[in-house]
N, C-alpha and C positions, 0 to 999 in steps of 0.2 A: 163732569163730565157723564154720562148716562151710563152703565152696568152692563155689560153683555145680556143679563138677565133681564135689564128692563127692557132693552132692546126687542131684545127675541120676544118677552110675550107681549112687545107692541106689533111687533110683524105678525103675530101669531093672530092675533086680536083686529088688527086694521088692517091687516098686509101691506105695512108701508115700505114701501122701496127704502126712501133712504135710509130709515134702521135698520134694513138686510144691508144695505149697502155701507154702512159706518160697519157692519159686523166683519165685511167681506175684506173690508180695506183691512180692519186690526188682525186680521189672523190667517187672510192669507200668504202670507211669506215665511211663519211656522209651518205653515201645512203644507207648502210648496216646499220645504228644505225638507220635510219627516217624509216628503211622496221620492224627493229626488235622493234621499238615501237607500231606502228601499229598493227603489227602479233604476238608479244608476243613468236614467233615460229623462231626461227634461222633457219633454212631449211626452209623455206617458205622465209622468208627473203633473202635467198642465191638467194632466186628460183626469187624475184621479183628483185632484183638488177640486176640479168645478164637480167630479162625480159627486162630491161629499158635499158641497154646498145646496145641489141639490136631492140629495139628502135631507140634509138641514132644512128644510125649505117644506119636503112633506111631512117631516116629525115633527116640526114647529111648535105645533100646538098637543102633540103628546109628553115633549120634552121636559122634565123636570129636574134638570141639572144646576144646581149652584155654580158649577164648575164647569161651563162652555167651551172652554180653551184643552179642558182634560179629554171634552167628550170629542172635540174635533183631533184632536191628536189624535186621539186611540182610533177612532173611525176611519179617519188620514192613514193611519197605519196598515189598520186592516185591511182597507180599500187597494190600498200602495202591494201588501203581499200577496192579494189575489190576483190583481191586476200582473203584477211580476212574474207569479208562477203559470198563468195564461197564455201570455208574451213569451216564456220558457217552453210552453208545450206546442206553440202554434209554431216556432222557430224548428224545434224537433221532429213536426208532422212535416215543414217546408222540407226538412233536408233527409227527412224516410221517402218523398215522392218525388227529390229532385232524384234522388239516386237511382229512381226505379226506371229514370230516361238519360241516364248517363251514355255518354257514347261506347261504343264494346271497344275492348283493349286495340292495338294493331297489332295484327299477327305478323310476327318476323318473317320474312324471305327465305328462310330456309323451308320454316312447313309449305308454302308454297311454290316452290321453283319444282318439284316435281311431277304439277299438278297442271304446270304451264307446257305450251308446245315448243 
């Protein structure tokens, strides 16, 4: 069984998809778990996991990490934390925006009776 370092090197130098696929199959579960614990949202955790693999693809040539699993864990944690914060800001903005358009409170009958014929 090839090490993560060997697979990453093979992908970085030759672009071999099989090497990258092996890395994905080895680490996707761990990364999904980290992201899910951080975000509490399965869909967001999946997005974070995919985003980290994209980061890995982009940085494959520059990475000189002996412990790829550690790098993936840390990067997933940081990305999940950022995604969770962004989602929270988005929810807050939606709440604030929604409150601008809430229907007016009903006027009690006693207040409008004097104005009626």
